[in-house]
N, C-alpha and C positions, 0 to 999 in steps of 0.2 A: 756763603756765611762765614762769618767770622767767631772767633772764641778770644774773649779777652778776658786776662788775668789780672787782678788787681789784688796785691799784696801790701800789707802794713807789718809793722813790728818786727824787722827782720832781726837774726841777732848779733851783729857786729861784724868784725873784720877777722877775731880770733874766738877760739873756743877754749875755756880752761879746763873744762871736762877730760877726763881720762882719753876717752874714745876718740878725742879730735887733739890730742896731743902735738901733732905735726900740722895742725891747720891754721895757717896764719895768711892773711891776706885772702880771707874767703868770700867769693863773689857767688850770685845764683843767676842762672839763665835756662833757655828752654832747650832741650836736646832733639835734635833733630830724628825723624823715624831710622830706626836701625843704624843711626852712626852716632855712637856714644861719645866720640871724639870731637864730633860738632856741635858747640852749644851758641847758641845766638841772644843778643841783649843782655850780655853781662851786667849786673848792678853789684856795687859793693854790698858787703854784707853790713856796711854800716849806713846805709842809705834810708831815708826817713820812709820811703816806699818804693814799689817796683811795679812796673805792670809791660805787659805784653799782649799784641793782638795779632792774632795767626789768622790765614786764610786757611779755611777748610772748605769741605766739599760735603753735602746732605747726599745720602745714597738711600733708597729704602727698599727693603727685600720682605716680602710676606707682611706687610704692614709695619714692619720695626723700623725705625730710623735709625741711621748709622752715620758717624762721622768720621771723615777720613780727609789725609792731606798731609804735607811733609812732615808734620809735628806731631801727628795723632798716633802713636803706638796702638799695636794691636797683636796681643799676646793671650794667646788662649781664650780666644773669644771675647777678651774685655778690652776695651779700649780706654786710653789713658793719655794724658799730656804727662812727660816727664820734667818735673823741676830740677836741674843738676845743681848742685854745690859742689865748686870748685875752689881751688887755689891755684894762684899763678905763679909758675917758676921763674928762674932768673930768665928767660928769655920770654918770658910773656904768656907761654903754652898754657892753657888751663888743663887742670887735673882735677878729674871728678874724684870725690870721697865719700858722697852720699846722694841720693835721690830722694824725692817727693812724687809721687804716684797721683797724679790730679785724675780720680776714675771717673771718666763720663758714665759710665753705665750707673752709677748712682746719683745724677741728673732726674727729678721729680718727671716723668714723663709730659707732664701738664706744660713744665717748664722748659722742655726741649720743643715741643711742639709751638709755643708759643716763640722761642728763638728763630725756627726756621720759618715761620712767617714773619717776624721782627727783623731779622739778618743778622743778630748777635745774641750769644750765650756768653754771660758773664759771669765768672769765679770771682769771689772777695774770699781772702784767707788771711790769717796771720802767721809768719815765717818763723816765729820763735816757740817752740813748744813747752809744755811747764817746767822744765828744766831748765830751759835759756839755751836750747840747743836748736840749728837749724830743723824743722820739721823735715821728716823722712816717713817713708813706708806709704801704704796708701792712705789718700786723704778722703774720706767722703763726709756728707754733713754727719754732723754738725758742725766739724773743722772748717768746712767750706761752704758757703753760701752761693746757691746759683741763679741768676736770674735772667729774663729774656729782655732785651734792651734795641733800641733801634742804633746803627751803627753811626759814628762820627762822620 
């Protein structure tokens, strides 16, 4: 199965807020499981949109559906995908300064069941918060909309 993340309204390459005073040349990507220094699919913060397609495995335990894979985090029983906000240093190395957790336990059960059948779970979200900053912390509906779609 695949998880597809489609993002719009990226916040830009710099942040004027005090929390992000040193955040310049901002990019966003998906963090590998348990490897915070490995971020794939970097998109500049001023892109019109960003998208990632991640392969995952479906498992069931006592009737509960769980998604696993190289980009699905699993902490304290909650599965999620990290979108990592990074800046690029002089050598081009990504340095993470913020993350958003796309919470998979918040996918409505009927949507998850339909995605298992169709082959793709798609999440759509805006990456700029109400203050004009990069979205961070746990992301659940209505900040993200989940749907089941066939893979392309």
